[in-house]
N, C-alpha and C positions, 0 to 999 in steps of 0.2 A: 790513728785508728778511728777516733771519734769524728775527725773531719771527713774521713772516707765514708762513714755511715751516714753522716749528715748530707754529704754530697749525693749519695745514692737515694736517700729519702727525697731530696729535692727533684732528682731526675724522675723518680716514680710519680711524684705529685704532678709534675709537668705532663708526663705521659698520660696519666688518668684524665687530666683536664683537656688535653688535646683529643683524646679518644671520645670523651663526652661531647666535645664540640662537634666533631665530625659525625657522630651518630645523630645528634640533634639537627645538624645542617643537612645531613642526608635525608632524614625524615621529612624535613621541610621542603627540600627540593624534589624529593620523590623520583621524578623522571630521570635524574642523573645517576641514580644508584641502581645497579643491575638487580632485576627480579624483585624490586619493591612494589612498583605500581603496575608492572606488566611482566609477562613471562620472559621478555627480552628487551633490553634497551638498545640493542644494535640491530641493524638490518640483517636479513638472511645472508649468511656467508657460505654455508654448506648446502649441498644439493638436498632439496626437500620436495616432496610431492603432496599436493592437497587435492581433495575431491570436492566438487560443487554440484549438489543435486539441484535440479531446477525443472521448470515446466514450460520453458520457452519454446516457441515454434515459429516457423515462417521467418519473416524479416527480423524478429526479435532474436531468434536463435542464431541467425547469421551475424547479426550485429554483436552479440555476446561473444561469438567465436572470434570475430575480428579484434575486438577489444582485448580478449584474452591473449591472442597472438601478439598484440602490441605490448602487453604487459610482460610476457615472457622474453621478448627481445630486450627490454630494459632491465629485466630481472632474470638473467640466465640461470641462476641457481634454483629457480622455482618452476616446477611443472604443475600446471593446473589441469586436472581432469574434469571436463564438463560432462556431467552425466544426466541427460534428460530422462525424466521418469514418465514422460507423456504429458497429459494435461494436469490441471490442478488437483482433480479428484484422485488421480493415480499417485501423484506426489504425496498428498496427505495420507493416503492409504499406506504407501511405502514407509513413510515416517512413523506412523502409528504402529505398524507391525514390527518395525526394527527397534523401537524404543525398548523392547524387552531385552535386547542384546546390544547395549550401547557401543560396544567395540565395533559393530558393523555399521554404525552411523557414519555419514560423511564428515569431512572437516567442517564444512559450512553448507547451509541449505537455504534455498529460497522458501519463504513461508509467510503466511498470515500470522500475526502474533497470537490470535485466538487458538490457532492449532497447537501452540507450544506452551500454553498456560501450565499444563501438568508437568511438562519437561522442566520449566523454570522452577516450579514448586518443588520438584524432586532433585533440583541441583544439577541438572544435566546440561545447562547452558552456561556459556561464559559471559560474565558481565563485561561489556566492552568499554566502559567508561575509562578504566586505566589505560587502555590502548588509545582512546581519543586524547587523553591527557598527556601521553608520552610524546615528548618533543622530537624524538628521533624516528619512531615508526608511525606515530600518529600526527596529531595536529597541534598539540600543546594544550588543547582544551576542547570541549564539545562546541563551545561558542566559535572558536577559530576554525572549525570544520566548514563553516559557512553553509551548512545544510539547513534547509528551511525548518523552522521550529515545529510547525504542525506535523511535518513528516517524522521528525525525531520523536515527538511525543507519541505518535502512533506506533513507534517501534519500541516502546517501553512496556515492561510487564512487571506489575507489582512495584512500580517506582524505579526499576533498574533499567539501564540502557543496554538491553540484550541484543537489539537489532540495529542495523544500519539501513536506511531507506534505499530501495532498489527500483522496481518498476512502478511508478506512481501515476495515478490519473485521478480525475474527478469527473462528475457528470456534466455534460453540456447538451445543448439542443442541436440536433442535425435537422436541416430542413431542405426541401427541394424548392429552390427559388422560382422555377418555372411553374410549378403547381400553385404556389402562393400568389404569384403575379396573375396567373390565369383566372383565379377566382377572386382577385382583389382583396387578399388577406394580408395583413401586416404581420411581421414577425412578433410573436407574443413575448412579453416581458414578465408577465405574472401568470400564476396558475389559472386565475379567472379568465385571462386573455387566451390562454392555451385552450381552455374548454370552449370558449366562444369561437375561436378560429377553427377548431376542429369540427365544430357543428356546421359552420358555414361551408367548409370544404366538402364535408360529407353530403350536405344537402344540395349544394350547387353542382356537384359532380354526378348527381343522380344516383347517389349511394354507391358509386364505383370506386371512390378513393376514400379510405379511412383517414381521419384527421391526424391522429397521433397515437403513440404507445410508449410504454416505459420498458426498458430492457430488463433491469433487475428488480423484481417485485419486492424483495426484502429491503433493498435500498429505497425504493419508492416509499414504503411504509415508514421506515426509520427517519428519513428526511422530512416526511410529512408530519410526523409526531414531534420532531424537533421544532417545527414551526409553532407548535402549541406548548413548547417548553418542556417536553418530556423526552428523556434519554432512554435508550434501549437497555433497560436493566430488568432484573427479576421483579421490580416493583411496578413496572408499567402495567396498566390495566387495559387489556386488549378489548374489553367489553365496555369501555367508557364512551361518553358522548363524543369526545374529540377523536378517539380511535375510529368510531363509526363514521365520522365526517371524512376522515382520510380514506377509508375503505369505500364509502359510498361515492365519493368523487370519481373514482376510477370505475367502480362497478356500474354506476348509472350510465357512464359513457359507453361501456361495452354493451350494456343492455339496449341502448338507443342506437348503437352502430358507429358512433364517431370516434371511439377509442377501441384499441385491441391490445392483446398481449401476444408475445412471440409464440407461445404454445409449443407445438411440435417442431417449429422451425428454430427454437431455442434463442435466436438473436434477432432483434428488430431490424438490423441492417439488411436482412434478406428481403422482407416485403418492401422495405424502403427503397432499395436499389432496383426493385422490380416495378416501382411506380404505384404500388398498391397502398402505400402509406405516405402521407405528405411530410410528416415530422416524427422524430422519436427522440426520447431522452435516454442517453446511454453514456458509457465510458468514453472519455476523450480518445482513448486508444482504439476505438472502433474505426477511426479514420483509415487505419492501415488495411482494413478489410473492405472499405467502401471504394477507395481509390482504384484498385485493380478492375472494378466493374465498369469504370468510366461513367458512372451515373452522375448527373449534375447535383451538386450539394453545396450547402453553405452552413456555417455554424454560428451559434449565438450562445450567450450565457444561459445556464439552466434557469427557467422562469420561476425562481423561488428565492427567498432571502438566504436560506441556508443550503449548504452543500456538503457532501460527505467525501472525506479523504479516502481514496481507495488504493489498492495495490499491495504488493508484498515487500518484505524486507529480507535482509540476509542475516542469518543467525549462525553462531559458532558453537560446536559441541565440546564439552569438557574432556572427552576422552582423547582429543587431539594432543599431540606432543607440544612442548613449548616452541620448538622450531616451526611446527605446522601452524600454530596459533599466530606466531609472528608473521610468517609468510602469508597466511590467510588475510590478516588485517592489512598488510601492504597491498594485497590484491584488491580488497574491498575499497581501500582508500583510493587506489588508482581509478576504480570505476566511478568514483564521485568527483574526480577532477574535472574542471571546466571543459577541457577539450573533449574528453570522453562523453560528458553529459550532453554537450551540443550534438555530437554525432549520434548518441543514443536517441535523443529527442527527434532529430531529423529522420532517422531510419525507422523508428518504431511508432512514433506518435505519443509515446509516454512523456510525461512532464519531467523536466530536469529537477533533481532534488537539490541541486546547488543554487543558492540564492543569487550568486553572481551571474549565472547563466539565465536563471528564471527571469531576472529583471533586465537582461541585456537586450540591446537592439538586434544583436546577432540572432537571438532566439525569436524575438517578436517578428523579425522580417525574414525568417527562414523560408526559402523557396520550396515549393512542393508540399507544403502543409498549411492548413488554415487554422488549426487548433490554437497556436500561440496568440492569435488575435484576440481570443476571448478568455484566456487563462486568468488574466488579472481580475476580471469581473467575476469569474467563476469560483475563485478561491478567496474572495473577500471575507466570507463568513463560513469558512471551512471547518468542520469538526471531525473528530475521530471517534471510532466505536470504542466503548469501554472494554478493556480486556480483563474480564473477571471469570470466575468459575462457570463453566458450561455456556459461556456466551456464544461460542462457535456452534454448539449443538442447537441452541435456541435460534440463532440467526438462520441456520440451514432449515430448521423446522418452520420458521416464519415464511420462508420462500414457498415451501410446500403448502402452507396454510393459505397464503395469498393466492396461490395457483388454484387451490380448491374453491375458494370463494369466487374468484373472478371468472372461472370457467363455468360457474353456475349462477349467473347474475339474476336469473328469473326465479331461483329458489327462495325459500324463506331465509332472507339474509341475516336477520337478527338471530335466528336459530343457529345458522352456520357460524356466526361470530361467537356465540356463546359456547358452542361445542369446541371450536378451535381455540378459544381462550384457555380451556382446560388442557388441551394438547400443548400449548405454548408453556403453560405453567409446569407441566410435567417435564418438559425439556429442560427448563431451568433447574428443576429440583432433582433430576436423576442422579 
């Protein structure tokens, strides 16, 4: 009897030891234990439907549809409903109005991180790091995803990887080589050279051709201030000497006629393709709108040291089921694969987010696009916008402020700057 009790105690101790070992091992390995680091450690096996809200149009919408069809062929158990909400403003508005009823939100959405700051704070988003780290449905780690670091950093909110980079771009210089050659002007490499080149074109053309313009006025200001070491935060002084230098550079050019803003036309590629403007600084994705016009154009790196990382990411909402989350990440991962990224870049003009593609000769030598030639130089000192409370509201307000100042270049500029400094402050503090 004593031997039997002793034997049972030995078996019990061994069982406890083994159980402790496997628990510890499972915690260490993480991705090999179901539902530890992600909602599922296995690929989607049952039929599941996910919805993807986006604002893609034209060639980008067609490319997204094609990639989605390719994904569904290789993942027959997953149906992806692509639901376009129109443009970015409509998408943001739809997201904001639906946040009050989370169950009506999509599985995933295209968005700028600033749009979703409150959603992240309220716990409505899924932290995607466990999915990145999962070796079965993800990459094994964020580093192994091979997604460019600046893009990944731009998709973080409050230090967490809530987003996966999607349609990315940065600013470059588009110019008409015929106009520059006609007036003996070299392609500018600095902001000082851009100013001088624009003056020469405007004067030599008898004031018929404007030298240059900038597409996004808030981008123009933020990049300009970065050159003085200031980031776009609530601490930025809009009424400072450096701020006035950035504003006056553009405003003086508009006043004298050699610079212009898009104004009612909204985008600088319109007066550019009509031959009214010789050069403009805008998103690299602008090429997809220039090419159909058959206007002669060439590209160069933005004539500044710093450049802004632009574009949206894909975010996942917590209301989604575990199966939907797994399927959604499989879909997102598919979109970042080299083959898809090269197709996306070729079709849309957006930059690949995958490092392997970004640095490949296949991308640099893509036929039918000129953007890859200057991406390397344009992204050398690329930075991201801080994602903090009210940053989106302030950034939108900044665009309106710059519009107000630049459409009235002959008014009392110091007074306008002072008045708008308070508006910007109010936007940050609302």
